[in-house]
C-alpha positions as CSV (number, residue, x, y, z in Angstrom):
1,M,-27.2,-9.0,-38.8
2,T,-25.7,-5.6,-37.9
3,R,-22.2,-5.7,-36.0
4,L,-24.0,-4.5,-32.7
5,A,-26.3,-7.5,-33.0
6,K,-23.3,-9.9,-33.5
7,A,-21.1,-8.4,-30.7
8,L,-24.1,-8.8,-28.5
9,A,-24.5,-12.6,-29.4
10,A,-21.0,-13.5,-29.6
11,P,-19.3,-14.9,-26.4
12,L,-15.9,-13.2,-25.6
13,L,-12.8,-14.5,-24.2
14,A,-13.8,-15.5,-20.7
15,L,-16.6,-15.9,-18.4
16,F,-17.7,-13.1,-15.9
17,C,-19.7,-12.6,-12.9
18,F,-21.2,-10.1,-10.7
19,A,-22.5,-9.7,-6.8
20,A,-26.2,-9.5,-7.9
21,A,-26.2,-12.8,-9.7
22,A,-29.0,-15.3,-8.7
23,Q,-28.4,-17.7,-5.8
24,A,-25.7,-15.1,-4.0
25,P,-24.3,-16.2,-0.8
26,Q,-26.4,-15.2,2.3
27,P,-24.2,-12.8,4.7
28,P,-24.0,-13.8,8.3
29,E,-25.9,-11.9,11.0
30,I,-24.0,-8.7,12.0
31,A,-24.6,-7.4,15.2
32,A,-24.4,-3.3,14.1
33,R,-26.9,-0.7,13.1
34,S,-25.6,-0.7,9.5
35,Y,-22.8,-2.3,7.8
36,L,-21.4,-2.8,4.1
37,L,-18.9,-5.3,2.6
38,M,-17.2,-4.3,-0.5
39,D,-14.9,-6.2,-2.7
40,V,-12.4,-3.4,-3.5
41,S,-10.7,-5.3,-6.4
42,A,-14.0,-5.9,-8.1
43,N,-15.5,-2.9,-7.1
44,Q,-18.7,-4.5,-5.9
45,V,-20.9,-4.5,-2.8
46,L,-21.2,-8.1,-1.6
47,A,-23.6,-7.7,1.2
48,G,-25.0,-4.8,3.5
49,R,-27.9,-3.4,5.5
50,D,-29.3,0.0,5.8
51,I,-26.3,1.2,3.7
52,D,-28.1,4.6,3.0
53,S,-29.3,5.4,6.5
54,P,-27.6,8.4,8.1
55,V,-25.3,7.7,10.9
56,E,-22.7,9.6,13.1
57,P,-19.3,8.9,11.7
58,A,-17.3,9.7,15.0
59,S,-13.8,9.4,14.3
60,L,-14.4,7.9,10.6
61,T,-14.6,11.5,9.9
62,K,-10.8,11.3,10.0
63,L,-10.7,9.5,6.8
64,M,-11.8,12.7,4.9
65,S,-9.4,14.7,7.1
66,A,-6.7,12.3,5.9
67,Y,-7.9,12.5,2.3
68,L,-7.1,16.3,2.2
69,V,-3.8,16.1,4.1
70,F,-2.7,13.6,1.6
71,D,-4.0,15.8,-1.3
72,A,-2.2,18.7,0.3
73,L,1.1,16.4,0.4
74,R,0.8,15.6,-3.1
75,A,0.3,19.0,-4.2
76,K,3.3,20.0,-2.1
77,K,1.3,22.6,0.0
78,I,2.8,20.8,3.0
79,S,5.5,18.4,3.5
80,L,6.0,15.4,5.9
81,Q,9.1,16.9,7.6
82,Q,7.6,20.3,8.0
83,T,6.6,21.1,11.5
84,L,3.3,22.7,12.4
85,P,2.2,24.8,15.6
86,V,-0.2,23.5,18.0
87,S,-3.0,26.1,18.9
88,V,-4.6,26.4,21.9
89,R,-7.7,25.2,20.1
90,A,-6.0,22.0,19.2
91,W,-4.6,21.4,22.4
92,K,-8.1,21.6,24.3
93,M,-9.7,19.2,22.1
94,P,-11.6,16.6,24.3
95,G,-11.9,13.1,23.3
96,S,-9.0,10.9,21.8
97,R,-5.7,12.9,21.9
98,M,-2.2,12.7,20.9
99,F,-1.3,14.9,23.9
100,I,0.4,17.7,22.0
101,D,0.5,21.4,23.4
102,P,1.5,24.8,22.4
103,S,4.9,24.5,23.4
104,M,5.4,21.9,20.5
105,Q,6.2,22.3,16.8
106,V,5.3,19.0,15.5
107,P,6.3,17.4,12.2
108,V,3.6,16.9,9.8
109,E,4.1,13.1,9.4
110,D,4.0,12.8,13.5
111,L,0.5,14.5,13.0
112,I,-0.5,12.2,10.6
113,K,0.4,9.0,12.8
114,G,-1.2,10.9,15.8
115,M,-4.5,11.4,13.9
116,I,-4.5,7.7,12.4
117,V,-3.0,5.6,15.1
118,Q,-4.2,7.5,18.1
119,S,-7.2,8.9,16.5
120,G,-6.0,12.2,18.1
121,N,-8.3,14.9,17.9
122,D,-5.7,17.3,18.7
123,A,-3.5,16.1,15.9
124,T,-6.6,16.4,13.5
125,V,-7.2,20.0,14.3
126,A,-3.5,20.9,14.2
127,L,-3.4,19.3,10.4
128,A,-6.6,21.1,9.7
129,E,-5.2,24.5,10.7
130,G,-1.8,23.8,9.0
131,V,-3.5,22.8,5.6
132,A,-6.2,25.4,5.4
133,G,-5.4,28.2,7.7
134,S,-8.6,27.4,10.1
135,E,-10.5,24.3,10.9
136,E,-13.7,26.1,9.6
137,R,-12.1,26.7,6.1
138,F,-10.9,22.8,6.3
139,V,-14.3,21.7,7.0
140,E,-15.6,23.9,4.0
141,L,-13.0,21.8,2.0
142,M,-14.2,18.4,3.5
143,N,-17.8,18.9,2.2
144,V,-16.7,20.3,-1.3
145,Q,-14.6,17.0,-1.7
146,A,-17.4,14.9,-0.3
147,K,-19.5,16.2,-3.1
148,A,-16.6,15.6,-5.6
149,L,-16.3,12.2,-4.6
150,G,-20.1,11.6,-5.0
151,M,-20.7,11.3,-1.2
152,N,-24.2,12.7,-1.7
153,N,-25.5,12.0,2.0
154,T,-22.6,13.1,3.9
155,T,-22.0,16.7,5.7
156,Y,-19.2,17.4,7.8
157,K,-19.3,20.0,10.8
158,N,-15.9,19.4,12.1
159,S,-12.7,17.7,11.3
160,E,-12.3,15.3,14.0
161,G,-15.7,13.5,14.5
162,L,-17.1,14.9,17.6
163,T,-21.0,14.8,17.9
164,A,-22.5,17.7,16.2
165,P,-25.9,18.6,14.8
166,G,-26.0,17.6,11.1
167,H,-22.7,15.8,11.2
168,T,-23.7,12.7,9.2
169,T,-22.7,10.1,6.8
170,T,-23.7,6.6,5.5
171,A,-22.2,3.4,5.0
172,R,-22.4,3.7,1.4
173,D,-20.7,7.0,1.4
174,L,-18.0,5.6,3.8
175,S,-17.3,2.9,1.2
176,I,-16.7,5.4,-1.6
177,L,-14.4,7.6,0.6
178,A,-12.4,4.5,1.6
179,T,-11.8,2.9,-1.7
180,R,-10.9,6.4,-3.0
181,L,-8.4,6.7,-0.2
182,L,-6.9,3.5,-1.1
183,Q,-6.9,4.2,-4.9
184,D,-5.8,8.1,-4.9
185,F,-3.1,7.8,-2.2
186,P,-1.5,4.4,-2.2
187,E,1.9,6.0,-1.0
188,Y,0.3,7.0,2.2
189,T,-2.2,4.4,3.4
190,H,0.4,2.3,5.0
191,Y,0.1,4.7,8.0
192,Y,-3.3,2.7,8.7
193,S,-1.2,-0.5,9.3
194,I,1.0,1.0,12.1
195,K,0.2,-0.9,15.4
196,K,1.9,1.2,18.0
197,Y,2.8,4.9,18.0
198,R,3.3,7.9,20.2
199,Y,5.1,11.1,19.9
200,Q,8.1,11.7,22.3
201,G,7.1,13.2,25.4
202,T,3.5,11.9,25.5
203,P,2.0,9.0,27.6
204,T,3.4,5.6,26.7
205,A,0.1,4.3,27.5
206,N,-1.3,6.0,24.6
207,D,0.7,4.2,22.0
208,T,-1.7,1.5,20.6
209,N,-3.9,1.4,17.4
210,R,-7.6,0.9,18.5
211,N,-8.2,-1.3,15.4
212,M,-8.0,-4.7,17.2
213,L,-7.8,-6.5,13.8
214,L,-4.3,-5.3,13.2
215,F,-3.2,-7.5,15.9
216,R,-5.4,-10.4,15.2
217,D,-5.5,-10.9,11.4
218,P,-2.1,-10.4,9.5
219,T,-3.9,-9.9,6.3
220,V,-5.8,-6.6,7.9
221,D,-4.1,-3.4,7.0
222,G,-6.4,-0.6,7.9
223,L,-8.2,1.5,8.1
224,K,-10.1,3.4,11.0
225,T,-12.2,3.1,14.0
226,G,-14.5,5.6,15.5
227,H,-16.6,5.9,18.7
228,T,-19.0,8.4,20.4
229,N,-21.8,7.8,22.5
230,A,-24.2,8.5,19.8
231,A,-22.4,6.7,17.0
232,G,-21.6,3.5,19.1
233,Y,-18.4,1.5,18.2
234,C,-17.6,2.0,14.4
235,L,-14.8,0.3,12.2
236,V,-13.8,0.6,8.6
237,A,-11.5,-2.6,7.9
238,T,-9.6,-3.4,5.0
239,A,-7.9,-6.9,4.4
240,R,-5.8,-8.0,1.4
241,R,-5.4,-11.8,0.8
242,D,-3.4,-13.6,-1.9
243,F,-5.2,-16.3,-3.9
244,P,-3.8,-18.4,-7.0
245,N,-6.1,-16.8,-9.4
246,L,-5.9,-13.2,-7.9
247,P,-3.1,-12.3,-5.7
248,G,-3.7,-9.3,-3.5
249,R,-7.5,-9.5,-3.5
250,R,-8.8,-6.5,-1.1
251,L,-12.2,-6.5,0.9
252,L,-13.4,-3.7,2.8
253,S,-15.9,-4.0,5.7
254,I,-17.7,-1.3,7.4
255,V,-19.6,-1.8,10.8
256,L,-21.5,1.0,12.3
257,G,-23.1,1.3,15.7
258,T,-22.0,-1.6,17.5
259,S,-21.9,-2.1,21.2
260,S,-18.3,-2.4,22.0
261,E,-14.8,-2.4,20.9
262,N,-14.6,-6.2,20.7
263,V,-18.1,-6.5,19.1
264,R,-17.0,-4.1,16.3
265,A,-13.9,-6.3,15.6
266,N,-15.6,-9.6,15.9
267,E,-18.2,-8.4,13.4
268,S,-15.9,-7.0,11.0
269,Q,-13.7,-10.2,11.0
270,K,-16.9,-12.3,10.4
271,L,-17.7,-10.1,7.5
272,L,-14.3,-10.3,6.1
273,N,-13.8,-14.1,6.4
274,W,-17.2,-14.5,4.8
275,G,-16.5,-12.4,1.9
276,F,-13.1,-14.2,1.2
277,T,-14.9,-17.6,1.4
278,A,-18.3,-17.2,-0.1
279,W,-17.0,-15.1,-3.1
280,E,-14.1,-15.8,-5.3
281,G,-12.3,-12.8,-7.5
282,I,-11.6,-13.5,-11.0
283,K,-9.3,-11.3,-12.8
284,L,-10.8,-11.1,-16.6
285,F,-8.5,-8.9,-18.2
286,D,-5.4,-7.1,-17.3
287,A,-4.8,-3.3,-17.5
288,N,-4.5,-2.2,-21.0
289,Q,-5.5,-5.8,-22.3
290,P,-7.6,-5.5,-25.5
291,V,-11.0,-7.0,-24.9
292,V,-12.2,-6.6,-28.3
293,T,-10.5,-5.1,-31.7
294,P,-13.6,-4.1,-33.7
295,E,-13.1,-2.7,-37.4
296,V,-12.7,1.1,-37.7
297,W,-13.9,3.1,-40.9
298,K,-12.3,6.3,-42.2
299,G,-9.3,6.0,-40.0
300,T,-5.5,5.6,-40.3
301,A,-5.9,2.1,-38.9
302,N,-8.3,-0.7,-39.7
303,T,-9.2,-1.7,-36.1
304,V,-9.0,-0.1,-32.5
305,K,-8.2,-1.9,-29.4
306,L,-10.8,-1.5,-26.6
307,G,-10.1,-2.5,-23.1
308,R,-9.7,-0.9,-19.5
309,T,-6.7,0.9,-18.1
310,Q,-7.2,-0.7,-14.9
311,P,-7.5,-4.7,-14.3
312,L,-10.8,-6.0,-14.6
313,V,-11.8,-8.1,-11.8
314,V,-15.2,-9.6,-10.7
315,A,-16.4,-11.4,-7.6
316,V,-18.5,-14.3,-8.0
317,P,-20.2,-16.6,-5.8
318,S,-17.7,-19.4,-5.2
319,G,-18.1,-22.4,-7.7
320,T,-20.5,-20.3,-10.1
321,A,-18.0,-18.4,-12.4
322,S,-18.6,-20.9,-15.4
323,Q,-22.4,-20.0,-15.5
324,L,-21.8,-16.4,-16.5
325,K,-20.8,-14.8,-19.9
326,T,-20.5,-11.3,-21.3
327,A,-21.2,-9.1,-24.4
328,V,-20.1,-5.8,-26.0
329,A,-22.4,-3.1,-27.1
330,R,-21.0,-0.4,-29.4
331,P,-21.9,1.9,-32.1
332,D,-21.9,0.5,-35.6
333,P,-20.1,1.6,-37.7
334,L,-17.1,2.8,-35.8
335,V,-15.9,5.9,-37.6
336,A,-12.8,7.5,-36.6
337,P,-11.1,9.7,-35.0
338,F,-10.5,8.1,-31.6
339,T,-8.5,9.6,-28.9
340,K,-6.5,7.3,-26.5
341,G,-8.9,6.9,-23.4
342,Q,-12.2,7.8,-25.0
343,Q,-15.1,5.7,-24.2
344,V,-16.3,3.7,-27.2
345,A,-18.3,0.6,-26.0
346,T,-19.7,-1.1,-23.0
347,L,-18.9,-4.4,-21.5
348,K,-22.1,-6.0,-20.2
349,V,-21.7,-8.9,-17.6
350,L,-24.7,-11.4,-18.0
351,A,-26.1,-13.9,-15.8
352,G,-28.3,-15.9,-18.4
353,D,-29.9,-13.4,-20.3
354,K,-29.8,-10.8,-17.7
355,A,-27.5,-7.9,-17.7
356,V,-26.3,-7.5,-14.3
357,T,-23.4,-5.1,-14.4
358,E,-21.6,-3.2,-17.3
359,V,-18.4,-1.1,-17.6
360,P,-17.1,1.1,-20.0
361,L,-14.5,0.2,-22.5
362,V,-12.0,2.8,-23.9
363,A,-9.7,3.0,-27.0
364,L,-6.3,2.0,-25.7
365,E,-4.7,3.8,-28.5
366,A,-5.7,6.7,-30.7
367,V,-6.9,6.1,-34.2
368,E,-6.2,9.5,-36.5
369,E,-8.9,10.3,-39.1
370,A,-7.8,9.3,-42.6
371,G,-7.0,11.3,-45.4
372,V,-9.3,12.7,-48.1
373,L,-9.2,9.7,-50.4
374,G,-9.4,7.2,-47.5
375,R,-12.4,8.7,-46.1
376,A,-14.1,8.8,-49.4
377,W,-13.4,5.3,-50.1
378,D,-14.9,4.0,-46.8
379,A,-17.8,6.2,-47.4
380,I,-18.5,4.5,-50.7
381,R,-18.0,1.1,-49.0
382,L,-20.3,2.0,-46.1
383,W,-23.0,3.2,-48.7
384,I,-22.9,-0.3,-50.5
385,R,-22.6,-2.4,-47.4
C-alpha cells in the first residue's frame, strides 16, 4: 500500500463536517428576492436562494467603496485626520446624505462615518474623489478590485449605489466582498457597529444607523443597508456569538429585495438565529497547528509539518459532528525542498465515503534540500523501497 493510500485510509485527529452533508437542516422561509447565509468562521454557505441572480445593490455598493478607502488608508495615500474638500458634485448628490457642502473641509474619518452610518451619497463621492481624483476613476478601481476578489458577476457604474443601467451584483458576490472586508481590514470594520453619528452642523434627525439589528441584537456588529425603488430593501448583516467550543463564531446574512426596512431586519434576524442554532461551529485545528507530519526524502529534515496558517473551522448540522471524518491526499514520496507556506497536500472532509469539501495544507516550516551525500543515500533508499 502506498503512502497516499495509507493517508486516505487512516483517520486523523478529529472528526469534521461540511454544510453540504446529508440531512442538512432546512432553512426558514425568507421573504426576499434572494438571500444567502454564510458561516464566516468556517467559510461555508449554509443556505441561500438565487444567490447568482443579478440584483441592484443600492447602497450595498458602499461596501466596495469602503474597501478601496480602507486600502488607501493602509497604503497611506490618505489618513483619517486628513481633510477633504466637498465638491459641488458631492454636495448635490440625491438620496441618503451626510449633509456636507462645499464650504466644508471634512476629515476622512468623518466622511467614512457619514458613508457607513448615514449611508451618505455625498460623503461617498467626496471620498471617491479624494482617493482617486474623480469618481469615474474610482469606479474603474472598484471594478478592477471586484474582479481581483473573484466577484465575477458584479459591475459598478457609480460609487454610491444609485440606480444605473448595468450596475448589478449578486448575493454570492456580496458574500465574497463582505467576508474579504472583514478579513482584510479588521482595524476599520468597527465603523459598521456605530449606532449614531452626525457631523457638526448637520441635521440632528439624520444621526441613526439604518441597520435596525444593531439596536435589537447585541451580537450584531454590521454591516450595511441599501434601498432604492428598483433594489427594494436590502441588508448585509454580521453577528458574532460566543460558544464554549468556538468563541467568536461569526455568521453573515444577506437579504436582497425585501418590502420594507422592518422586513429586511426581521428576515436577517431569522436567518442569523437559525444559523447559530441549526448549525454548530467546530474548530478542528488552531492556526499553525500541524495536521500531519509526513516523512520527507532528500531533505535536511526527515519530516515536514503540514497545516494551515489560519484556524480550521467547519460548520456542522447540530448533533452530527461524530458522523464525519477526514483524510489527507498528498504526493508520494515527498521530496525536498519545501518552502514555508508552500502547498503540499489536501485535507479532505468526508461524509461517509463522499468527499464534501477540501482545503489545502501548506508546509508550516521550510525544509531545505540535503547535501549531495544525503540526496544520494535517499535516492538509493527510494530505489530499493
